[in-house]
N, C-alpha and C positions, 0 to 999 in steps of 0.2 A: 480495348476497354475504354480508352479515352473518348472514342467516337460515341460509345453507348452513353456515357455520362453527359457528353455535350448534347446528344440528342434529347436526353431527359430534361436537361436544363432548357433547351429551346422549347420543348413542349410545355414545360411549366411556365416559362415566361409568356408564351403566346396564350396559354389558357388564362393566366393571370391578367394579361392585358385585355382579353376578350371579356372576362367577368367584370373587370373594372369599367370597361366601356359600357357594358349593358347596365351596370349599376348607375353610372353617371347619366346615361340616357333616361333611365327610370326616374332619377331625381329631377331631371329637367322637364320631362314630358308628362308624367302622371298628373291627374287633375287636382287632387287635394292633398292635404298634409299627411293624412293617414296612409294613403297609397304611396306618397313620395318617401315616406319613412323606410319602406322596404328596400329601396335602391341602395343606399349607402350601408345599411345594416346587414343585408344578406349578400348580394352579389359582389359589392365592392370589398367587403371583408374577406370573402373567399378569394377574390382576385389578388388582393394584397398578400394574403397567406400563401398563394401559389408563387408569387414573385419572391417572397421571403424564402420559401423552400428552394427555389432555383438559386438564390444568392447563397444559401447555406451549402448547396451542392457545389457551387462554383468555387467558393473560398476555402472549403475544408481541405481539399488535396493540396492547396498551395501554401497552407500554413502548417505548423507543427502538429496540431491536433484538430479535433472536431470543432467547427465554428458554432458555438451555442448562442451567440448574440442574437442571431436572426430567430432562433427558436424561442428565445425569451420575448422578443418583440411580438412574434406571432401569438404566443400564449397570452400576453397582455392584451393584444388586440381582440382575440377571441373571447376574452373575459369581459372587457369593457364595452364592446360594441352592443351586445344585447342589453346590458344594464342601462347604458345611456339611451338606447331606443325606447326602453320601457319607461324611463323617467320622462322623456320627451312626450311620449303618448299619453301618460298620465297627466302631465301638465296641460296638454292640449285638450284632454277631456274635461278637466276642471276649469279651463279657460273658455269653454264653449266654442272651440274653433269650428267654423262651419265646415261641413263635409259634403262631398259629392253624393247625390242620391244613389249612385252605383256602389258606394261603399257599403258592404254587407255587415250586419250585426250592430247592435247598440247595447253593449254590455253594461253601460252606465245607467240605463233606464230600467227600472224594476217594476 
């Protein structure tokens, strides 16, 4: 049974690391602000969530009860990341941040 839990922890950490890497590369390589905003808000959030789940699985059997600290951090992250991305996008739209011609859609022009 311990090998199964350790295997799940390894898979969750590797998946979290892969998503975090992809999100970080997206932040560094995408051409404009609006495209770069997706890297940290989508992939990196999912990566950190997977790493937090792995941490919860690792520490729960070693302590007296279920480790809920990681669950609370993940919940806070999943609530605040989309809200902060929305605020950043709205500020960029109102600030007339230049965008790449490949960025589709112009919801602020009517």
